[in-house]
KOLLUM-337910 format. One record per atom (N, C-alpha, C): z, x, y; residue number from 1; residue in one letter; atom name. Coordinates in steps of 0.02 Angstrom, whole numbers, plus 32768, in hexadecimal, padded with zeros to 4 digits. Layout:
N
(r (Z,X,Y),NUM,'A','CA')
...
# end
This chain:
76
(r (3EF1,22F3,FDF2),1,'M','N')
(r (3ECE,2309,FDB2),1,'M','CA')
(r (3EE9,2363,FDAF),1,'M','C')
(r (3EF9,236C,FD72),2,'S','N')
(r (3F04,23B6,FD6A),2,'S','CA')
(r (3ECC,23C5,FD40),2,'S','C')
(r (3EB8,2409,FD44),3,'L','N')
(r (3E7D,2425,FD1A),3,'L','CA')
(r (3EA6,2442,FCE2),3,'L','C')
(r (3E7D,2443,FCA5),4,'P','N')
(r (3E9D,2454,FC62),4,'P','CA')
(r (3E94,24A5,FC6E),4,'P','C')
(r (3EC0,24C1,FC37),5,'S','N')
(r (3EC4,250B,FC37),5,'S','CA')
(r (3E7C,2518,FC13),5,'S','C')
(r (3E60,2552,FC1D),6,'P','N')
(r (3E2E,2570,FBFF),6,'P','CA')
(r (3E37,2596,FBBE),6,'P','C')
(r (3E87,2597,FBAA),7,'C','N')
(r (3E9C,25B7,FB71),7,'C','CA')
(r (3E81,25A2,FB2B),7,'C','C')
(r (3E65,25CD,FB00),8,'V','N')
(r (3E48,25BD,FAC8),8,'V','CA')
(r (3E72,25E1,FA88),8,'V','C')
(r (3EB6,25EF,FA98),9,'N','N')
(r (3EE4,2608,FA65),9,'N','CA')
(r (3EC9,2659,FA46),9,'N','C')
(r (3EA4,267E,FA66),10,'V','N')
(r (3E96,26B8,FA58),10,'V','CA')
(r (3EAF,26E1,FA93),10,'V','C')
(r (3EF6,26F9,FA82),11,'C','N')
(r (3F0C,2716,FABB),11,'C','CA')
(r (3F23,2760,FAAB),11,'C','C')
(r (3EF3,278C,FACA),12,'R','N')
(r (3EE5,27CA,FAC4),12,'R','CA')
(r (3EC3,27E2,FAFC),12,'R','C')
(r (3EE0,281B,FB22),13,'M','N')
(r (3ED0,2838,FB59),13,'M','CA')
(r (3E99,285F,FB4B),13,'M','C')
(r (3E5F,2860,FB77),14,'H','N')
(r (3E2A,289E,FB65),14,'H','CA')
(r (3E42,28CF,FB9A),14,'H','C')
(r (3E53,290E,FB81),15,'A','N')
(r (3E71,2948,FBB5),15,'A','CA')
(r (3E3C,2959,FBEA),15,'A','C')
(r (3DF8,2958,FBD9),16,'A','N')
(r (3DD4,2975,FC11),16,'A','CA')
(r (3DD6,2945,FC4B),16,'A','C')
(r (3DC8,28FC,FC3C),17,'T','N')
(r (3DC0,28DF,FC76),17,'T','CA')
(r (3DFF,28B5,FC93),17,'T','C')
(r (3E37,28B7,FC64),18,'G','N')
(r (3E6E,2886,FC66),18,'G','CA')
(r (3E6C,2841,FC61),18,'G','C')
(r (3E33,2832,FC44),19,'W','N')
(r (3E2A,27E7,FC36),19,'W','CA')
(r (3E36,27D0,FBFB),19,'W','C')
(r (3E5D,2792,FBEA),20,'C','N')
(r (3E67,2787,FBA6),20,'C','CA')
(r (3E26,277C,FB76),20,'C','C')
(r (3E1C,2790,FB3E),21,'E','N')
(r (3DDC,278D,FB20),21,'E','CA')
(r (3DD5,2746,FB06),21,'E','C')
(r (3E0C,2715,FB0E),22,'G','N')
(r (3DFB,26D0,FAF0),22,'G','CA')
(r (3DE5,26A4,FB3F),22,'G','C')
(r (3E0B,26B0,FB6A),23,'C','N')
(r (3DF1,267D,FBA2),23,'C','CA')
(r (3DD2,269F,FBDD),23,'C','C')
(r (3DE1,26E1,FBDA),24,'A','N')
(r (3DBA,2711,FC13),24,'A','CA')
(r (3DE3,270E,FC52),24,'A','C')
(r (3E21,26EF,FC53),25,'R','N')
(r (3E4F,26F3,FC89),25,'R','CA')
(r (3E7D,2733,FC88),25,'R','C')
(r (3E9A,2749,FCCC),26,'T','N')
(r (3EBD,2781,FCD2),26,'T','CA')
(r (3F02,276E,FCB8),26,'T','C')
(r (3F2F,27A1,FCB1),27,'I','N')
(r (3F78,2788,FCA7),27,'I','CA')
(r (3F94,2764,FCDF),27,'I','C')
(r (3F7A,2774,FD18),28,'E','N')
(r (3F9B,2759,FD4F),28,'E','CA')
(r (3F88,2706,FD52),28,'E','C')
(r (3F41,2704,FD4C),29,'E','N')
(r (3F2A,26BC,FD42),29,'E','CA')
(r (3F47,269A,FD18),29,'E','C')
(r (3F60,26B2,FCD0),30,'I','N')
(r (3F76,2683,FC9E),30,'I','CA')
(r (3FC0,2673,FCAA),30,'I','C')
(r (3FD9,26A9,FCC9),31,'A','N')
(r (401F,26A0,FCE1),31,'A','CA')
(r (4034,266E,FD14),31,'A','C')
(r (3FFB,266D,FD47),32,'A','N')
(r (4006,263A,FD83),32,'A','CA')
(r (3FE9,25F3,FD69),32,'A','C')
(r (3FC6,25F3,FD3F),33,'W','N')
(r (3F9A,25AD,FD21),33,'W','CA')
(r (3FC5,2570,FD3D),33,'W','C')
(r (3FFE,2568,FD1F),34,'G','N')
(r (402C,2532,FD2E),34,'G','CA')
(r (403E,251C,FD73),34,'G','C')
(r (4038,2548,FD9E),35,'R','N')
(r (404E,2546,FDE1),35,'R','CA')
(r (4008,2546,FE18),35,'R','C')
(r (3FD2,254E,FDF7),36,'L','N')
(r (3FA4,2552,FE28),36,'L','CA')
(r (3F84,250E,FE3C),36,'L','C')
(r (3F6B,2502,FE79),37,'P','N')
(r (3F53,24C9,FE90),37,'P','CA')
(r (3F0B,24B9,FE63),37,'P','C')
(r (3EF3,2483,FE64),38,'D','N')
(r (3EBF,2474,FE40),38,'D','CA')
(r (3E78,249A,FE54),38,'D','C')
(r (3E78,24AA,FEA3),39,'E','N')
(r (3E46,24CF,FEBF),39,'E','CA')
(r (3E46,250A,FEA6),39,'E','C')
(r (3E7E,2531,FE9F),40,'A','N')
(r (3E8F,257D,FE88),40,'A','CA')
(r (3E67,2577,FE43),40,'A','C')
(r (3E8B,2543,FE17),41,'K','N')
(r (3E66,254A,FDDA),41,'K','CA')
(r (3E27,2550,FDC5),41,'K','C')
(r (3E0C,251C,FDFB),42,'L','N')
(r (3DC0,2511,FDF8),42,'L','CA')
(r (3D9A,255C,FE0E),42,'L','C')
(r (3DB9,2584,FE41),43,'R','N')
(r (3D9D,25C3,FE41),43,'R','CA')
(r (3D97,25F1,FE09),43,'R','C')
(r (3DD8,25EE,FDE0),44,'V','N')
(r (3DD4,2619,FDA7),44,'V','CA')
(r (3D9D,2606,FD81),44,'V','C')
(r (3D9D,25BA,FD66),45,'W','N')
(r (3D77,2595,FD31),45,'W','CA')
(r (3D32,25B9,FD49),45,'W','C')
(r (3D1C,25BF,FD81),46,'R','N')
(r (3CD7,25CD,FD93),46,'R','CA')
(r (3CCA,2616,FD8B),46,'R','C')
(r (3CF8,263C,FD88),47,'L','N')
(r (3CED,2686,FD7E),47,'L','CA')
(r (3CE7,269A,FD2C),47,'L','C')
(r (3D07,2672,FD05),48,'L','N')
(r (3CFF,2674,FCB9),48,'L','CA')
(r (3CC3,267D,FC95),48,'L','C')
(r (3C8A,2657,FCA4),49,'P','N')
(r (3C4F,2665,FC82),49,'P','CA')
(r (3C37,26AC,FC8D),49,'P','C')
(r (3C2B,26CC,FCC5),50,'E','N')
(r (3C20,2709,FCCD),50,'E','CA')
(r (3C4B,273E,FCA7),50,'E','C')
(r (3C87,2733,FCB7),51,'R','N')
(r (3CC0,2758,FC91),51,'R','CA')
(r (3CAF,2759,FC42),51,'R','C')
(r (3C9D,271A,FC28),52,'R','N')
(r (3C9E,271A,FBDC),52,'R','CA')
(r (3C56,2744,FBC4),52,'R','C')
(r (3C27,273C,FBF0),53,'L','N')
(r (3BE7,275D,FBDF),53,'L','CA')
(r (3BF7,27AD,FBE7),53,'L','C')
(r (3C1B,27C6,FC0A),54,'R','N')
(r (3C22,2807,FC21),54,'R','CA')
(r (3C5B,2823,FBDB),54,'R','C')
(r (3C8B,27F0,FBC8),55,'L','N')
(r (3CB9,280E,FB94),55,'L','CA')
(r (3C85,280B,FB4F),55,'L','C')
(r (3C66,27D8,FB4A),56,'R','N')
(r (3C3F,27D5,FB05),56,'R','CA')
(r (3C1A,281B,FB00),56,'R','C')
(r (3BF6,2825,FB31),57,'A','N')
(r (3BC9,2865,FB34),57,'A','CA')
(r (3BF5,28A1,FB34),57,'A','C')
(r (3C32,28AA,FB43),58,'L','N')
(r (3C62,28E0,FB34),58,'L','CA')
(r (3C7B,28E0,FAF0),58,'L','C')
(r (3C8F,28A4,FADD),59,'L','N')
(r (3CAD,28A4,FA91),59,'L','CA')
(r (3C6F,28B4,FA63),59,'L','C')
(r (3C31,2888,FA6A),60,'D','N')
(r (3BF8,28A5,FA42),60,'D','CA')
(r (3BE7,28EF,FA43),60,'D','C')
(r (3BE7,2914,FA7F),61,'A','N')
(r (3BDC,2960,FA80),61,'A','CA')
(r (3C15,297D,FA57),61,'A','C')
(r (3C4D,296E,FA53),62,'A','N')
(r (3C85,2992,FA30),62,'A','CA')
(r (3C90,298C,F9E4),62,'A','C')
(r (3C64,2945,F9D3),63,'A','N')
(r (3C6A,2936,F985),63,'A','CA')
(r (3C4A,2968,F965),63,'A','C')
(r (3C6B,296F,F923),64,'P','N')
(r (3C47,29A9,F8F3),64,'P','CA')
(r (3C04,297F,F8E1),64,'P','C')
(r (3BD8,29B4,F8CA),65,'P','N')
(r (3B94,2997,F8BE),65,'P','CA')
(r (3B99,296D,F86D),65,'P','C')
(r (3B7A,293D,F870),66,'V','N')
(r (3B76,291C,F835),66,'V','CA')
(r (3B46,2934,F802),66,'V','C')
(r (3B58,293B,F7C2),67,'P','N')
(r (3B1A,295D,F78A),67,'P','CA')
(r (3AF3,292C,F781),67,'P','C')
(r (3AA9,2943,F785),68,'A','N')
(r (3A71,2913,F770),68,'A','CA')
(r (3A86,28F5,F734),68,'A','C')
(r (3A91,2917,F6F5),69,'S','N')
(r (3AAA,28EE,F6BB),69,'S','CA')
(r (3AF1,2915,F6A2),69,'S','C')
(r (3B0F,28DE,F67D),70,'P','N')
(r (3B53,28F1,F65C),70,'P','CA')
(r (3B42,292D,F634),70,'P','C')
(r (3B74,2954,F63B),71,'P','N')
(r (3B84,2998,F616),71,'P','CA')
(r (3B81,2987,F5CB),71,'P','C')
(r (3B5E,29B3,F5A4),72,'K','N')
(r (3B59,29A7,F55E),72,'K','CA')
(r (3B8F,29C5,F53A),72,'K','C')
(r (3BB7,29A2,F50B),73,'G','N')
(r (3BE2,29BE,F4E3),73,'G','CA')
(r (3BC7,29E2,F4A1),73,'G','C')
(r (3BFC,29F8,F47F),74,'P','N')
(r (3BE3,2A20,F441),74,'P','CA')
(r (3BB6,2A03,F414),74,'P','C')
(r (3B87,2A21,F3FE),75,'A','N')
(r (3B58,29F9,F3DD),75,'A','CA')
(r (3B8B,29E7,F38E),75,'A','C')
(r (3B64,29B7,F372),76,'S','N')
(r (3B90,2995,F337),76,'S','CA')
(r (3B67,29AB,F2FF),76,'S','C')
# end
């Protein structure tokens, strides 16, 4: 049995962590995935939940603030 790839087709590397913002793997893990034995794939899969939490926190902290209400246009 071969473990599936965790890829979610959001392929953008986070500069500070080196993890993909979609699947949370490193570029080395992504490149080697097809050659990895299932045991190694499972080790990567086990790392992903914590990485995703850390990535989400970093991405949320970097996001611009959301305004409380929409901007008002010119008065009619």
